[in-house]
PDB file as gemmi writes it, atoms N, CA and C in Angstrom:
CRYST1    1.000    1.000    1.000  90.00  90.00  90.00 P 1                      
ATOM      1  N   MET A   1       0.356 -38.194 -18.668  1.00  0.00           N  
ATOM      2  CA  MET A   1      -0.576 -37.347 -18.806  1.00  0.00           C  
ATOM      3  C   MET A   1      -1.847 -37.575 -18.104  1.00  0.00           C  
ATOM      4  N   GLU A   2      -2.211 -38.871 -18.167  1.00  0.00           N  
ATOM      5  CA  GLU A   2      -3.497 -39.363 -17.622  1.00  0.00           C  
ATOM      6  C   GLU A   2      -3.478 -39.312 -16.133  1.00  0.00           C  
ATOM      7  N   GLU A   3      -2.394 -39.298 -15.462  1.00  0.00           N  
ATOM      8  CA  GLU A   3      -2.261 -39.170 -14.020  1.00  0.00           C  
ATOM      9  C   GLU A   3      -2.565 -37.640 -13.525  1.00  0.00           C  
ATOM     10  N   LEU A   4      -1.979 -36.719 -14.413  1.00  0.00           N  
ATOM     11  CA  LEU A   4      -2.280 -35.208 -14.261  1.00  0.00           C  
ATOM     12  C   LEU A   4      -3.868 -35.054 -14.323  1.00  0.00           C  
ATOM     13  N   ALA A   5      -4.493 -35.656 -15.299  1.00  0.00           N  
ATOM     14  CA  ALA A   5      -5.958 -35.493 -15.456  1.00  0.00           C  
ATOM     15  C   ALA A   5      -6.659 -36.002 -14.161  1.00  0.00           C  
ATOM     16  N   ASP A   6      -6.284 -37.167 -13.725  1.00  0.00           N  
ATOM     17  CA  ASP A   6      -6.780 -37.820 -12.611  1.00  0.00           C  
ATOM     18  C   ASP A   6      -6.756 -36.848 -11.376  1.00  0.00           C  
ATOM     19  N   VAL A   7      -5.502 -36.238 -11.092  1.00  0.00           N  
ATOM     20  CA  VAL A   7      -5.309 -35.273 -10.027  1.00  0.00           C  
ATOM     21  C   VAL A   7      -6.192 -34.072 -10.219  1.00  0.00           C  
ATOM     22  N   ILE A   8      -6.263 -33.560 -11.295  1.00  0.00           N  
ATOM     23  CA  ILE A   8      -7.179 -32.435 -11.592  1.00  0.00           C  
ATOM     24  C   ILE A   8      -8.546 -32.719 -11.392  1.00  0.00           C  
ATOM     25  N   LEU A   9      -9.111 -33.817 -11.799  1.00  0.00           N  
ATOM     26  CA  LEU A   9     -10.488 -34.288 -11.559  1.00  0.00           C  
ATOM     27  C   LEU A   9     -10.787 -34.586 -10.155  1.00  0.00           C  
ATOM     28  N   SER A  10      -9.734 -35.111  -9.312  1.00  0.00           N  
ATOM     29  CA  SER A  10      -9.996 -35.319  -7.939  1.00  0.00           C  
ATOM     30  C   SER A  10     -10.003 -33.907  -7.167  1.00  0.00           C  
ATOM     31  N   VAL A  11      -9.157 -32.974  -7.417  1.00  0.00           N  
ATOM     32  CA  VAL A  11      -9.286 -31.646  -6.833  1.00  0.00           C  
ATOM     33  C   VAL A  11     -10.601 -30.927  -7.209  1.00  0.00           C  
ATOM     34  N   ALA A  12     -10.815 -31.062  -8.477  1.00  0.00           N  
ATOM     35  CA  ALA A  12     -12.136 -30.378  -8.978  1.00  0.00           C  
ATOM     36  C   ALA A  12     -13.402 -30.922  -8.449  1.00  0.00           C  
ATOM     37  N   GLY A  13     -13.158 -32.236  -8.085  1.00  0.00           N  
ATOM     38  CA  GLY A  13     -14.345 -32.869  -7.520  1.00  0.00           C  
ATOM     39  C   GLY A  13     -14.500 -32.798  -6.042  1.00  0.00           C  
ATOM     40  N   SER A  14     -13.523 -32.223  -5.313  1.00  0.00           N  
ATOM     41  CA  SER A  14     -13.744 -31.991  -3.835  1.00  0.00           C  
ATOM     42  C   SER A  14     -14.527 -30.840  -3.500  1.00  0.00           C  
ATOM     43  N   VAL A  15     -14.854 -30.767  -2.209  1.00  0.00           N  
ATOM     44  CA  VAL A  15     -15.543 -29.618  -1.889  1.00  0.00           C  
ATOM     45  C   VAL A  15     -14.680 -28.421  -1.459  1.00  0.00           C  
ATOM     46  N   TRP A  16     -13.445 -28.637  -1.515  1.00  0.00           N  
ATOM     47  CA  TRP A  16     -12.349 -27.632  -1.311  1.00  0.00           C  
ATOM     48  C   TRP A  16     -12.245 -26.745  -2.622  1.00  0.00           C  
ATOM     49  N   ILE A  17     -12.749 -27.106  -3.554  1.00  0.00           N  
ATOM     50  CA  ILE A  17     -12.457 -26.266  -4.884  1.00  0.00           C  
ATOM     51  C   ILE A  17     -13.429 -24.888  -4.792  1.00  0.00           C  
ATOM     52  N   TYR A  18     -14.407 -25.152  -4.100  1.00  0.00           N  
ATOM     53  CA  TYR A  18     -15.083 -23.737  -3.943  1.00  0.00           C  
ATOM     54  C   TYR A  18     -14.410 -22.634  -3.064  1.00  0.00           C  
ATOM     55  N   PRO A  19     -13.741 -22.959  -1.933  1.00  0.00           N  
ATOM     56  CA  PRO A  19     -12.950 -22.024  -1.213  1.00  0.00           C  
ATOM     57  C   PRO A  19     -11.860 -21.724  -2.143  1.00  0.00           C  
ATOM     58  N   ILE A  20     -11.176 -22.552  -2.863  1.00  0.00           N  
ATOM     59  CA  ILE A  20     -10.139 -22.091  -3.698  1.00  0.00           C  
ATOM     60  C   ILE A  20     -10.606 -21.038  -4.830  1.00  0.00           C  
ATOM     61  N   VAL A  21     -11.647 -21.410  -5.403  1.00  0.00           N  
ATOM     62  CA  VAL A  21     -12.245 -20.392  -6.480  1.00  0.00           C  
ATOM     63  C   VAL A  21     -12.392 -19.104  -5.797  1.00  0.00           C  
ATOM     64  N   PHE A  22     -13.130 -19.066  -4.582  1.00  0.00           N  
ATOM     65  CA  PHE A  22     -13.373 -17.871  -3.570  1.00  0.00           C  
ATOM     66  C   PHE A  22     -12.098 -17.298  -3.566  1.00  0.00           C  
ATOM     67  N   ALA A  23     -11.078 -17.748  -2.950  1.00  0.00           N  
ATOM     68  CA  ALA A  23      -9.787 -17.166  -2.835  1.00  0.00           C  
ATOM     69  C   ALA A  23      -9.123 -16.391  -3.944  1.00  0.00           C  
ATOM     70  N   LEU A  24      -9.005 -17.342  -5.055  1.00  0.00           N  
ATOM     71  CA  LEU A  24      -8.249 -16.948  -6.212  1.00  0.00           C  
ATOM     72  C   LEU A  24      -9.109 -15.712  -6.869  1.00  0.00           C  
ATOM     73  N   THR A  25     -10.448 -15.770  -6.713  1.00  0.00           N  
ATOM     74  CA  THR A  25     -11.350 -14.637  -7.405  1.00  0.00           C  
ATOM     75  C   THR A  25     -11.059 -13.349  -6.477  1.00  0.00           C  
ATOM     76  N   LEU A  26     -11.209 -13.460  -5.203  1.00  0.00           N  
ATOM     77  CA  LEU A  26     -10.852 -12.381  -4.279  1.00  0.00           C  
ATOM     78  C   LEU A  26      -9.602 -11.771  -4.509  1.00  0.00           C  
ATOM     79  N   ALA A  27      -8.561 -12.736  -4.706  1.00  0.00           N  
ATOM     80  CA  ALA A  27      -7.194 -12.229  -5.031  1.00  0.00           C  
ATOM     81  C   ALA A  27      -7.169 -11.456  -6.389  1.00  0.00           C  
ATOM     82  N   ASP A  28      -8.040 -11.982  -7.371  1.00  0.00           N  
ATOM     83  CA  ASP A  28      -8.148 -11.196  -8.593  1.00  0.00           C  
ATOM     84  C   ASP A  28      -8.484  -9.720  -8.561  1.00  0.00           C  
ATOM     85  N   ALA A  29      -9.306  -9.520  -7.521  1.00  0.00           N  
ATOM     86  CA  ALA A  29      -9.701  -7.857  -7.365  1.00  0.00           C  
ATOM     87  C   ALA A  29      -8.700  -7.273  -7.188  1.00  0.00           C  
ATOM     88  N   PHE A  30      -7.515  -7.677  -6.479  1.00  0.00           N  
ATOM     89  CA  PHE A  30      -6.314  -7.006  -6.102  1.00  0.00           C  
ATOM     90  C   PHE A  30      -5.064  -6.934  -7.128  1.00  0.00           C  
ATOM     91  N   LEU A  31      -5.013  -8.285  -7.633  1.00  0.00           N  
ATOM     92  CA  LEU A  31      -3.898  -8.545  -8.528  1.00  0.00           C  
ATOM     93  C   LEU A  31      -4.489  -8.966  -9.932  1.00  0.00           C  
ATOM     94  N   VAL A  32      -4.331  -8.291 -10.871  1.00  0.00           N  
ATOM     95  CA  VAL A  32      -4.935  -8.634 -12.187  1.00  0.00           C  
ATOM     96  C   VAL A  32      -4.212  -9.761 -12.904  1.00  0.00           C  
ATOM     97  N   ILE A  33      -3.147 -10.198 -12.344  1.00  0.00           N  
ATOM     98  CA  ILE A  33      -2.411 -11.248 -13.137  1.00  0.00           C  
ATOM     99  C   ILE A  33      -2.880 -12.592 -12.580  1.00  0.00           C  
ATOM    100  N   MET A  34      -3.915 -12.650 -11.732  1.00  0.00           N  
ATOM    101  CA  MET A  34      -4.500 -13.961 -11.258  1.00  0.00           C  
ATOM    102  C   MET A  34      -5.469 -14.532 -12.223  1.00  0.00           C  
ATOM    103  N   PRO A  35      -5.390 -15.783 -12.611  1.00  0.00           N  
ATOM    104  CA  PRO A  35      -6.112 -16.419 -13.720  1.00  0.00           C  
ATOM    105  C   PRO A  35      -7.385 -16.867 -13.130  1.00  0.00           C  
ATOM    106  N   SER A  36      -8.193 -16.103 -12.567  1.00  0.00           N  
ATOM    107  CA  SER A  36      -9.507 -16.490 -12.153  1.00  0.00           C  
ATOM    108  C   SER A  36     -10.555 -16.699 -13.055  1.00  0.00           C  
ATOM    109  N   GLU A  37     -10.626 -15.878 -14.295  1.00  0.00           N  
ATOM    110  CA  GLU A  37     -11.604 -16.028 -15.269  1.00  0.00           C  
ATOM    111  C   GLU A  37     -11.362 -17.432 -16.101  1.00  0.00           C  
ATOM    112  N   THR A  38     -10.087 -17.888 -16.222  1.00  0.00           N  
ATOM    113  CA  THR A  38      -9.888 -19.022 -16.769  1.00  0.00           C  
ATOM    114  C   THR A  38     -10.186 -20.122 -16.061  1.00  0.00           C  
ATOM    115  N   MET A  39      -9.871 -19.959 -14.548  1.00  0.00           N  
ATOM    116  CA  MET A  39     -10.217 -21.053 -13.810  1.00  0.00           C  
ATOM    117  C   MET A  39     -11.769 -21.290 -13.692  1.00  0.00           C  
ATOM    118  N   VAL A  40     -12.577 -20.219 -13.688  1.00  0.00           N  
ATOM    119  CA  VAL A  40     -14.004 -20.265 -13.734  1.00  0.00           C  
ATOM    120  C   VAL A  40     -14.573 -20.833 -14.882  1.00  0.00           C  
ATOM    121  N   VAL A  41     -14.086 -20.568 -16.022  1.00  0.00           N  
ATOM    122  CA  VAL A  41     -14.517 -21.022 -17.231  1.00  0.00           C  
ATOM    123  C   VAL A  41     -14.233 -22.519 -17.215  1.00  0.00           C  
ATOM    124  N   ALA A  42     -13.093 -22.863 -16.937  1.00  0.00           N  
ATOM    125  CA  ALA A  42     -12.623 -24.364 -16.937  1.00  0.00           C  
ATOM    126  C   ALA A  42     -13.490 -25.187 -15.915  1.00  0.00           C  
ATOM    127  N   LEU A  43     -13.679 -24.670 -14.730  1.00  0.00           N  
ATOM    128  CA  LEU A  43     -14.486 -25.440 -13.776  1.00  0.00           C  
ATOM    129  C   LEU A  43     -15.993 -25.460 -14.131  1.00  0.00           C  
ATOM    130  N   ALA A  44     -16.561 -24.447 -14.854  1.00  0.00           N  
ATOM    131  CA  ALA A  44     -17.891 -24.567 -15.369  1.00  0.00           C  
ATOM    132  C   ALA A  44     -18.107 -25.720 -16.426  1.00  0.00           C  
ATOM    133  N   ALA A  45     -17.021 -25.608 -17.396  1.00  0.00           N  
ATOM    134  CA  ALA A  45     -17.135 -26.658 -18.395  1.00  0.00           C  
ATOM    135  C   ALA A  45     -16.919 -28.116 -17.756  1.00  0.00           C  
ATOM    136  N   LEU A  46     -15.906 -28.112 -16.918  1.00  0.00           N  
ATOM    137  CA  LEU A  46     -15.730 -29.431 -16.210  1.00  0.00           C  
ATOM    138  C   LEU A  46     -16.700 -29.930 -15.338  1.00  0.00           C  
ATOM    139  N   SER A  47     -17.548 -29.052 -14.710  1.00  0.00           N  
ATOM    140  CA  SER A  47     -18.575 -29.458 -13.891  1.00  0.00           C  
ATOM    141  C   SER A  47     -19.854 -29.857 -14.820  1.00  0.00           C  
ATOM    142  N   MET A  48     -19.908 -29.478 -16.010  1.00  0.00           N  
ATOM    143  CA  MET A  48     -20.925 -29.883 -16.889  1.00  0.00           C  
ATOM    144  C   MET A  48     -20.592 -31.285 -17.536  1.00  0.00           C  
ATOM    145  N   SER A  49     -19.334 -31.531 -17.607  1.00  0.00           N  
ATOM    146  CA  SER A  49     -19.018 -32.726 -18.233  1.00  0.00           C  
ATOM    147  C   SER A  49     -19.441 -33.854 -17.334  1.00  0.00           C  
ATOM    148  N   ALA A  50     -19.444 -35.110 -18.001  1.00  0.00           N  
ATOM    149  CA  ALA A  50     -19.708 -36.384 -17.071  1.00  0.00           C  
ATOM    150  C   ALA A  50     -18.607 -36.744 -16.279  1.00  0.00           C  
ATOM    151  N   GLY A  51     -17.356 -36.299 -16.450  1.00  0.00           N  
ATOM    152  CA  GLY A  51     -16.158 -36.599 -15.612  1.00  0.00           C  
ATOM    153  C   GLY A  51     -16.188 -36.036 -14.325  1.00  0.00           C  
ATOM    154  N   MET A  52     -16.574 -34.857 -14.156  1.00  0.00           N  
ATOM    155  CA  MET A  52     -16.587 -34.230 -12.869  1.00  0.00           C  
ATOM    156  C   MET A  52     -17.848 -34.718 -12.020  1.00  0.00           C  
ATOM    157  N   ARG A  53     -18.941 -35.068 -12.660  1.00  0.00           N  
ATOM    158  CA  ARG A  53     -20.036 -35.686 -11.991  1.00  0.00           C  
ATOM    159  C   ARG A  53     -19.857 -36.992 -11.451  1.00  0.00           C  
ATOM    160  N   ARG A  54     -18.983 -37.834 -12.080  1.00  0.00           N  
ATOM    161  CA  ARG A  54     -18.709 -39.026 -11.600  1.00  0.00           C  
ATOM    162  C   ARG A  54     -17.402 -39.076 -10.609  1.00  0.00           C  
ATOM    163  N   CYS A  55     -16.742 -38.065 -10.450  1.00  0.00           N  
ATOM    164  CA  CYS A  55     -15.454 -38.155  -9.694  1.00  0.00           C  
ATOM    165  C   CYS A  55     -15.812 -37.993  -8.189  1.00  0.00           C  
ATOM    166  N   SER A  56     -16.940 -37.485  -7.976  1.00  0.00           N  
ATOM    167  CA  SER A  56     -16.982 -37.189  -6.485  1.00  0.00           C  
ATOM    168  C   SER A  56     -18.558 -37.240  -6.181  1.00  0.00           C  
ATOM    169  N   ALA A  57     -18.803 -37.942  -5.158  1.00  0.00           N  
ATOM    170  CA  ALA A  57     -20.155 -37.970  -4.619  1.00  0.00           C  
ATOM    171  C   ALA A  57     -20.676 -36.772  -3.907  1.00  0.00           C  
ATOM    172  N   ARG A  58     -19.723 -35.981  -3.380  1.00  0.00           N  
ATOM    173  CA  ARG A  58     -19.889 -34.863  -2.525  1.00  0.00           C  
ATOM    174  C   ARG A  58     -20.318 -33.674  -3.234  1.00  0.00           C  
ATOM    175  N   LEU A  59     -20.348 -33.590  -4.440  1.00  0.00           N  
ATOM    176  CA  LEU A  59     -20.642 -32.322  -5.172  1.00  0.00           C  
ATOM    177  C   LEU A  59     -22.284 -32.087  -5.027  1.00  0.00           C  
ATOM    178  N   SER A  60     -22.467 -30.878  -5.071  1.00  0.00           N  
ATOM    179  CA  SER A  60     -24.088 -30.552  -5.025  1.00  0.00           C  
ATOM    180  C   SER A  60     -24.554 -30.825  -6.351  1.00  0.00           C  
ATOM    181  N   ASP A  61     -25.989 -30.892  -6.401  1.00  0.00           N  
ATOM    182  CA  ASP A  61     -26.652 -31.349  -7.731  1.00  0.00           C  
ATOM    183  C   ASP A  61     -26.305 -30.451  -8.678  1.00  0.00           C  
ATOM    184  N   ASN A  62     -25.981 -29.090  -8.425  1.00  0.00           N  
ATOM    185  CA  ASN A  62     -25.751 -28.131  -9.418  1.00  0.00           C  
ATOM    186  C   ASN A  62     -24.452 -27.543  -9.327  1.00  0.00           C  
ATOM    187  N   PRO A  63     -23.335 -27.990  -9.561  1.00  0.00           N  
ATOM    188  CA  PRO A  63     -21.971 -27.621  -9.287  1.00  0.00           C  
ATOM    189  C   PRO A  63     -21.798 -26.234 -10.038  1.00  0.00           C  
ATOM    190  N   VAL A  64     -22.363 -25.958 -11.121  1.00  0.00           N  
ATOM    191  CA  VAL A  64     -22.125 -24.572 -11.817  1.00  0.00           C  
ATOM    192  C   VAL A  64     -22.695 -23.574 -10.980  1.00  0.00           C  
ATOM    193  N   LEU A  65     -23.797 -23.688 -10.257  1.00  0.00           N  
ATOM    194  CA  LEU A  65     -24.293 -22.828  -9.515  1.00  0.00           C  
ATOM    195  C   LEU A  65     -23.497 -22.491  -8.282  1.00  0.00           C  
ATOM    196  N   ALA A  66     -22.894 -23.620  -7.666  1.00  0.00           N  
ATOM    197  CA  ALA A  66     -21.838 -23.440  -6.590  1.00  0.00           C  
ATOM    198  C   ALA A  66     -20.579 -22.575  -7.149  1.00  0.00           C  
ATOM    199  N   VAL A  67     -20.252 -22.860  -8.222  1.00  0.00           N  
ATOM    200  CA  VAL A  67     -19.028 -22.138  -8.713  1.00  0.00           C  
ATOM    201  C   VAL A  67     -19.397 -20.552  -9.030  1.00  0.00           C  
ATOM    202  N   VAL A  68     -20.644 -20.297  -9.542  1.00  0.00           N  
ATOM    203  CA  VAL A  68     -21.094 -18.925  -9.645  1.00  0.00           C  
ATOM    204  C   VAL A  68     -21.167 -18.201  -8.382  1.00  0.00           C  
ATOM    205  N   LEU A  69     -21.849 -18.980  -7.357  1.00  0.00           N  
ATOM    206  CA  LEU A  69     -22.049 -18.231  -6.107  1.00  0.00           C  
ATOM    207  C   LEU A  69     -20.748 -17.899  -5.235  1.00  0.00           C  
ATOM    208  N   SER A  70     -19.764 -18.774  -5.580  1.00  0.00           N  
ATOM    209  CA  SER A  70     -18.302 -18.521  -5.135  1.00  0.00           C  
ATOM    210  C   SER A  70     -17.650 -17.459  -5.573  1.00  0.00           C  
ATOM    211  N   VAL A  71     -17.876 -17.277  -7.089  1.00  0.00           N  
ATOM    212  CA  VAL A  71     -17.376 -16.128  -7.657  1.00  0.00           C  
ATOM    213  C   VAL A  71     -18.112 -14.832  -7.403  1.00  0.00           C  
ATOM    214  N   VAL A  72     -19.335 -14.931  -7.389  1.00  0.00           N  
ATOM    215  CA  VAL A  72     -20.175 -13.675  -7.085  1.00  0.00           C  
ATOM    216  C   VAL A  72     -19.949 -13.134  -5.755  1.00  0.00           C  
ATOM    217  N   THR A  73     -19.806 -14.009  -4.819  1.00  0.00           N  
ATOM    218  CA  THR A  73     -19.420 -13.616  -3.355  1.00  0.00           C  
ATOM    219  C   THR A  73     -17.987 -12.984  -3.234  1.00  0.00           C  
ATOM    220  N   ALA A  74     -17.243 -13.641  -3.860  1.00  0.00           N  
ATOM    221  CA  ALA A  74     -15.724 -13.039  -3.870  1.00  0.00           C  
ATOM    222  C   ALA A  74     -15.699 -11.734  -4.534  1.00  0.00           C  
ATOM    223  N   LEU A  75     -16.336 -11.560  -5.691  1.00  0.00           N  
ATOM    224  CA  LEU A  75     -16.268 -10.165  -6.259  1.00  0.00           C  
ATOM    225  C   LEU A  75     -17.224  -9.156  -5.635  1.00  0.00           C  
ATOM    226  N   THR A  76     -18.174  -9.668  -4.928  1.00  0.00           N  
ATOM    227  CA  THR A  76     -18.982  -8.594  -4.139  1.00  0.00           C  
ATOM    228  C   THR A  76     -18.188  -8.094  -2.946  1.00  0.00           C  
ATOM    229  N   LEU A  77     -17.351  -8.970  -2.384  1.00  0.00           N  
ATOM    230  CA  LEU A  77     -16.435  -8.582  -1.200  1.00  0.00           C  
ATOM    231  C   LEU A  77     -15.304  -7.972  -1.623  1.00  0.00           C  
ATOM    232  N   GLY A  78     -14.667  -8.397  -2.857  1.00  0.00           N  
ATOM    233  CA  GLY A  78     -13.356  -7.958  -3.258  1.00  0.00           C  
ATOM    234  C   GLY A  78     -13.231  -6.511  -3.808  1.00  0.00           C  
ATOM    235  N   VAL A  79     -14.303  -6.128  -4.614  1.00  0.00           N  
ATOM    236  CA  VAL A  79     -14.371  -4.882  -5.172  1.00  0.00           C  
ATOM    237  C   VAL A  79     -14.400  -3.734  -4.052  1.00  0.00           C  
ATOM    238  N   PRO A  80     -15.474  -3.835  -3.168  1.00  0.00           N  
ATOM    239  CA  PRO A  80     -15.451  -2.848  -2.185  1.00  0.00           C  
ATOM    240  C   PRO A  80     -14.074  -2.782  -1.294  1.00  0.00           C  
ATOM    241  N   ILE A  81     -13.607  -3.983  -1.060  1.00  0.00           N  
ATOM    242  CA  ILE A  81     -12.354  -3.926  -0.336  1.00  0.00           C  
ATOM    243  C   ILE A  81     -11.080  -3.277  -1.026  1.00  0.00           C  
ATOM    244  N   ASP A  82     -11.276  -3.487  -2.403  1.00  0.00           N  
ATOM    245  CA  ASP A  82     -10.098  -2.917  -3.167  1.00  0.00           C  
ATOM    246  C   ASP A  82     -10.451  -1.319  -3.263  1.00  0.00           C  
ATOM    247  N   HIS A  83     -11.577  -1.081  -3.354  1.00  0.00           N  
ATOM    248  CA  HIS A  83     -11.886   0.558  -3.331  1.00  0.00           C  
ATOM    249  C   HIS A  83     -11.469   1.147  -1.859  1.00  0.00           C  
ATOM    250  N   VAL A  84     -11.771   0.623  -0.892  1.00  0.00           N  
ATOM    251  CA  VAL A  84     -11.455   1.241   0.379  1.00  0.00           C  
ATOM    252  C   VAL A  84      -9.883   1.234   0.581  1.00  0.00           C  
ATOM    253  N   ALA A  85      -9.273   0.202   0.114  1.00  0.00           N  
ATOM    254  CA  ALA A  85      -7.852   0.164   0.138  1.00  0.00           C  
ATOM    255  C   ALA A  85      -7.192   1.347  -0.587  1.00  0.00           C  
ATOM    256  N   ALA A  86      -7.727   1.466  -1.826  1.00  0.00           N  
ATOM    257  CA  ALA A  86      -7.298   2.448  -2.533  1.00  0.00           C  
ATOM    258  C   ALA A  86      -7.416   3.934  -2.194  1.00  0.00           C  
ATOM    259  N   ARG A  87      -8.586   4.048  -1.431  1.00  0.00           N  
ATOM    260  CA  ARG A  87      -8.784   5.428  -0.882  1.00  0.00           C  
ATOM    261  C   ARG A  87      -8.078   5.684   0.443  1.00  0.00           C  
ATOM    262  N   ILE A  88      -7.658   4.581   1.120  1.00  0.00           N  
ATOM    263  CA  ILE A  88      -6.639   4.713   2.185  1.00  0.00           C  
ATOM    264  C   ILE A  88      -5.224   5.065   1.722  1.00  0.00           C  
ATOM    265  N   ALA A  89      -4.950   4.358   0.655  1.00  0.00           N  
ATOM    266  CA  ALA A  89      -3.604   4.585   0.212  1.00  0.00           C  
ATOM    267  C   ALA A  89      -3.476   5.979  -0.313  1.00  0.00           C  
ATOM    268  N   ASP A  90      -4.569   6.462  -0.966  1.00  0.00           N  
ATOM    269  CA  ASP A  90      -4.565   7.827  -1.622  1.00  0.00           C  
ATOM    270  C   ASP A  90      -4.499   8.906  -0.564  1.00  0.00           C  
ATOM    271  N   ARG A  91      -5.268   8.607   0.660  1.00  0.00           N  
ATOM    272  CA  ARG A  91      -5.091   9.675   1.719  1.00  0.00           C  
ATOM    273  C   ARG A  91      -3.705   9.775   2.361  1.00  0.00           C  
ATOM    274  N   ARG A  92      -3.023   8.805   2.338  1.00  0.00           N  
ATOM    275  CA  ARG A  92      -1.705   8.580   2.909  1.00  0.00           C  
ATOM    276  C   ARG A  92      -0.627   9.220   1.973  1.00  0.00           C  
ATOM    277  N   ARG A  93      -0.892   9.350   0.708  1.00  0.00           N  
ATOM    278  CA  ARG A  93      -0.029   9.907  -0.238  1.00  0.00           C  
ATOM    279  C   ARG A  93       0.347  11.526  -0.117  1.00  0.00           C  
ATOM    280  N   PRO A  94       1.339  11.909   0.067  1.00  0.00           N  
ATOM    281  CA  PRO A  94       1.533  13.431   0.168  1.00  0.00           C  
ATOM    282  C   PRO A  94       1.174  14.111  -1.091  1.00  0.00           C  
ATOM    283  N   VAL A  95       0.466  15.220  -0.950  1.00  0.00           N  
ATOM    284  CA  VAL A  95       0.174  16.006  -2.037  1.00  0.00           C  
ATOM    285  C   VAL A  95       1.303  17.042  -2.323  1.00  0.00           C  
ATOM    286  N   ALA A  96       1.729  16.840  -3.474  1.00  0.00           N  
ATOM    287  CA  ALA A  96       2.868  17.852  -3.957  1.00  0.00           C  
ATOM    288  C   ALA A  96       2.146  19.295  -4.380  1.00  0.00           C  
ATOM    289  N   PRO A  97       2.874  20.392  -4.060  1.00  0.00           N  
ATOM    290  CA  PRO A  97       2.331  21.616  -4.438  1.00  0.00           C  
ATOM    291  C   PRO A  97       2.283  21.647  -6.050  1.00  0.00           C  
ATOM    292  N   PRO A  98       1.435  22.325  -6.635  1.00  0.00           N  
ATOM    293  CA  PRO A  98       1.570  22.478  -8.034  1.00  0.00           C  
ATOM    294  C   PRO A  98       2.603  23.435  -8.497  1.00  0.00           C  
ATOM    295  N   GLU A  99       3.264  22.812  -9.530  1.00  0.00           N  
ATOM    296  CA  GLU A  99       4.443  23.540 -10.084  1.00  0.00           C  
ATOM    297  C   GLU A  99       4.111  24.874 -10.798  1.00  0.00           C  
ATOM    298  N   ARG A 100       4.733  25.782 -10.610  1.00  0.00           N  
ATOM    299  CA  ARG A 100       4.407  27.102 -11.299  1.00  0.00           C  
ATOM    300  C   ARG A 100       5.404  27.262 -12.243  1.00  0.00           C  
ATOM    301  N   GLY A 101       5.002  27.733 -13.511  1.00  0.00           N  
ATOM    302  CA  GLY A 101       6.017  27.797 -14.474  1.00  0.00           C  
ATOM    303  C   GLY A 101       5.911  28.981 -15.373  1.00  0.00           C  
TER     304      GLY A 101                                                      
END                                                                             
């Protein structure tokens, strides 16, 4: 179990975690089954712990701010993209005539 914790801390401590957070949060705008909220809360808690601060020297001075900026940017882009995709799909759907009864 300790090996798994070391792997998680090493991935969370790398600079690649921010693009991963961005991509998963952007995917969450389209697929509601993505666990982006859980990931964001876990990373925020982990970044405030002493474990993440000592696991990598490449982290910014405020890793919570970097996580928040990744999430806000993804949601700012994801929601309008989702809206445009829904409108395009709605235009392509054939409209059935109303039933008369």
